[in-house]
Structure formats: C-alpha cells, structure tokens
N, C-alpha and C positions, 0 to 999 in steps of 0.2 A: 504493499500500500504506499502511496506517495506521501512524503513528509508533510506537504501542505494539507492533505486530507486528514492526516493524524492530528495536526495542529488544530484545525477546525473542530474536529471531534472533541479534543480535550478542552477547548475553550468553552464548548457547549455542554460539557459533561454535567449532567443533572444530579449526580449523587451528592448528597448533602455532605460537606466537608466539616469535620469536627476540629475546632481550634483547640489549642492547648488549654485543657481543663483539669484542675487539681482541686479535688474535694478533701475536706477534712476527714480524719479517721473516725468512723462511727464508734460510739460507745458500746461496750459489752460484745465485741466481736469475737468470733471463734477463731482457732488457729487456721483452719481452711480459708476463712474469709480474709485474715491478715495476709496469708500467703498469696491469695489472689490479688490483693491491693499491692503487694510488694512486687509482684510480677509486673503490674502496671507501672509502679514507681521506677523499675529498672528501665522499661521502655520509655518513660517520660524524661530520662537523662537525655536520650537522643532528641526528644522534642524540644527540650531546652537548648540544646546545642543548635538545632536547626533554626530556632528562633533567634538566637545569637548571631548565626551566620547571615541570616536574612537582614539583620540590622547592619552588619558589616558590609553587606552588599547594597546598602541603601534601598532596600525594597520597601514599598509601602503596603504590601499585601497583608492584610489582617493586622496592620499596625504593630509590627514585631517588637518595637522599642517599648510601647506600653504593655504589650503582652508579656514580654520578658520581666519588666518591672514589677508586674502584678503576680507572676508566676513564681519568682524566687522565694518570697516569704511564705507563700502557701506550700511550696514543695519543701521548704525548710521545716515548717511546722509539722507537716505529716511525716517527714523523714524522721524527726525526733520522736514523734508519737509511736511510730512502728518500731523504732530502735529500742524504746523502753518496753514495748510489748514483747519483743523477742528476748530481751534480757530476763524477762520473767519466766520464760519457757525453755530458753536453751541454757543448759547448766555446764556443759563441758568447756574446759579452758581454750581448746582449739577454736571453737566456734565463737566464743566471746572475743577471742582475738580477732577474728574476721569482722565482727561488729565494731571493734575499736578501729580497725584499719579503714572501714567503710566510713565511719564518723569523721575521721581525720581528713580523708580524701574529699569528702563533700564539703567540708570547711574550706579547703584550698579551692575547690572548683567554684564555690559560692562567691569567693573574692574575685575570681577571674571573670565570672559571668557579670559582675557589677561594674568591671572596668570598661573603658572605652574599647570596643572591639578592635582587635588586630589580628593579622594572619597568624602570628606566632602563638598568641593566646588560643586562637581557634584550633590550631594544631594540638596544642597542649591539652585543651578540653576534650578533643576527640580521643587522645590516648587516655587520659584520666578517666573519662567516662566508660570507656571500654573495660578498664580495670575495675571500676565501681559496680558495673553490671555483674561481673563475675563474683565480686565480693558479696554483694547483696544476695546473689543466687545461692550462697551457702546456707541461707536460712531454710532452704528446701530440706534440710535434715529432718525438719518436723513434718514434712509432707507424707501423705498416705498414697497408696497406689491410684486412688481415684483422682488424684491432682495431676496425673500424667498429661492428660489432653490439654488442660489449662497451662501447664508448663511448656508444652510444645507450641502453643499458640503465642506465647511470649517471645520466643525466638523469631517467629514468623512476623510479629509486629515490629520487631527491631531491625530486621534485615533490610527492609526498604528505606528506613531511616538511616541506617548505616551508609547505605548506597547514596541516598540524597545528600547526606552530609559530606561524604567524600567528593561527590559531584560539585557541591556548592563551594568547598574548599578549593577545588580545582579551578572553578570559575573566578574565584577570588585571587587566583594565582599564587596560592600558598605552595611551598616547595614540598613535593611528594613524589620522589623518584619511584616509588613502588605503587603509584596510583592504580595502574591497570590490573596489577596482581591482586591488590586489595579488592578492588571492584569485582573482578571475576570470581573471587572466593566468596564474596558476599552473595552474588547471584547464584552461584552453585549451591551455597548453603540453603537459600531460600527455596530453591527448586527441589532439593533433597527433602527438606522438611515438609513441603506442601504435599509430596508424594506419600510421606509417612502419615500425614493427617488424612489424606484421602482413603488410605488403607485402614484407618483406625475403625474398629467395629462399633464404637460407641456413638457414632455420629448419626443424627437424624437427617431427614429430608431437607429440613430448613438449614441445617448446618452445611450439608453438601451443597446447597445452592450458594451459600455465601463463600464457600471454598472455591467454587467455580468462578464467582464473580472476582475474587482475589486473584486467581490465576490470570484471568483476562486482563485485569488492571496492570498486573505485573508485566505482561507481555508488552504493553504500551510503555511502561516504565523503563524496560531494558531497550526498547526501541529508541528512546531518548539518548541513552548512553551510546549505542552503537552508531547513531546518526549525529552525535555531538550537538544535541539541542542545548542552546545556551541562554534560556530564558528562566531565571531563578523561580519565578511565580509558577510556571508549569511544572518544574521539578517538585517544588513544595506542595502543590496541590495533588500531584499524583501520589507522592509519598503519603499524604494525608488520607486520600482515598483508599489506599491499600490498608493503612492502619484502621480505618473505619470498618472495613470488611472483617479484618482479623479480630479487631476488638468486639465486633458483634459475635463472632464465632466463640471467642473466649468467654463472653457473657452468658451465652447459651450453654457452654459447658459448666460455667461457674454455678448456674442454676441447678445443675445436676448433682453438685457436690452435696454429700450428706453432712 
C-alpha cells in the first residue's frame, strides 16, 4: 500500500486514543489488583518518556508539556503507595533490595523528567526506565498462575512504546549507533508475544478481537519504521492506539482474576 494512502488512513483513524492517565491507588486492594496496577505502572514509565520526548521535539499534540507536569506527581504518589504495599507483603531480603533500587532509580528519573528536555537526558531516561521496568517486575514473586496472561499483556503494551521512543529519539537526532538493532529486537519481541497471546487458551472471543486489532495496528506501526515516516504526532498516535488495544485486553484478563 502506498505511503500516502497509509498516512491518510492514520490521520483519519477513528479509534479513541487514550492520553497518559494515572489514577491513585485504591484502598484495600488485593495482591492481584496491586500486581495488575504495577504492570500498568511499568508500562507508564514509557508513556512518561514518550511525553518527555514530544516536549523535546516541540510537539503540541495533547499538550505534552502540561501532561508531563501533571503526570509526574501523580505517578510519584502511586509509585510510593505501591512501594509501601509491596513492602508489607514481600519479606525476603533479595526482593526488598529490588524495591530499594527501584525507589532510588525513580527518584533519579523524576529529577531528569522535570528538567528542560535534552537529547542526553532522553537517552539516559530511556536506559533508566528499561532498568526500572525490570526492577518493578520483581514484585511478580507474589503472582499466582492466573496472573500469567495479564503479565504477558504488560510486555505487549510496552513494546510499541519502546519502539516509538526509540523512533522519537532518532528523530531528535540523539546518538544511537545500535538504533536498528534495538528497533528490530523490539519488533521481534512484540511479534513473538502476540503469537503467544493468540495461543493462550484462556482468551474469550472479545479478547481475540482486540488481539486482532492490535496486530493490524502494529503492522501500520512497523510500516512507519520501514518507510522512515518522520512525523512525531503519527508515531505517538499509533503507539497510543496499540496501547489502547492491549490495555483493553489486559483489563479483560484482569476481570478474570480471582
């Protein structure tokens, strides 16, 4: 399909795009619910970064400067609430150590996010947030087998954001000699995980429909990379649309948790 046709399609894309939305931690949550929110929290590190990069690229799409200013304190409050919750339930020294490292890294990232955006800080945040995603994932030590599908969708949510953030860093002309290798690795990871999700026997017809939608959206997303589309707003919108589909899938799996 010709690039111009793709572009027109994307500009007219009717799917409701969700902006960066961070809600407070509910009272009296269960461990499964906390893990579900923590999975979203890991993904939203990438949304914070994408918003930061859009500020750096002087984009006006969804007013990223205002969105970031509002999101940082909300994310910080929820981060601390979840950290306290997990410290009540995780007892072994090793995993308490992961919580300590996560807290310290978030404090560093919070400072960087508040500073005037720079390419160097964007690269630092990209690396730091990848580490933070792994550290926060250690809380899954509390997870039960029924949490498997929700956990899988977390990775699928993040992959398009990893890709969009790499892409936006590249557009900003940040130094990334291994850009293509990183990009292809993220694309391959998403493709592998979406196949696993399609094969998961706990999916409903509704979930399978959203999986199909996510696959279709991802094809257009990779098309932008292959054809070097250089419009930040389109990149951001497409990442958000894939996130919307996967987040819906995650929500449907979350409702199944006992």
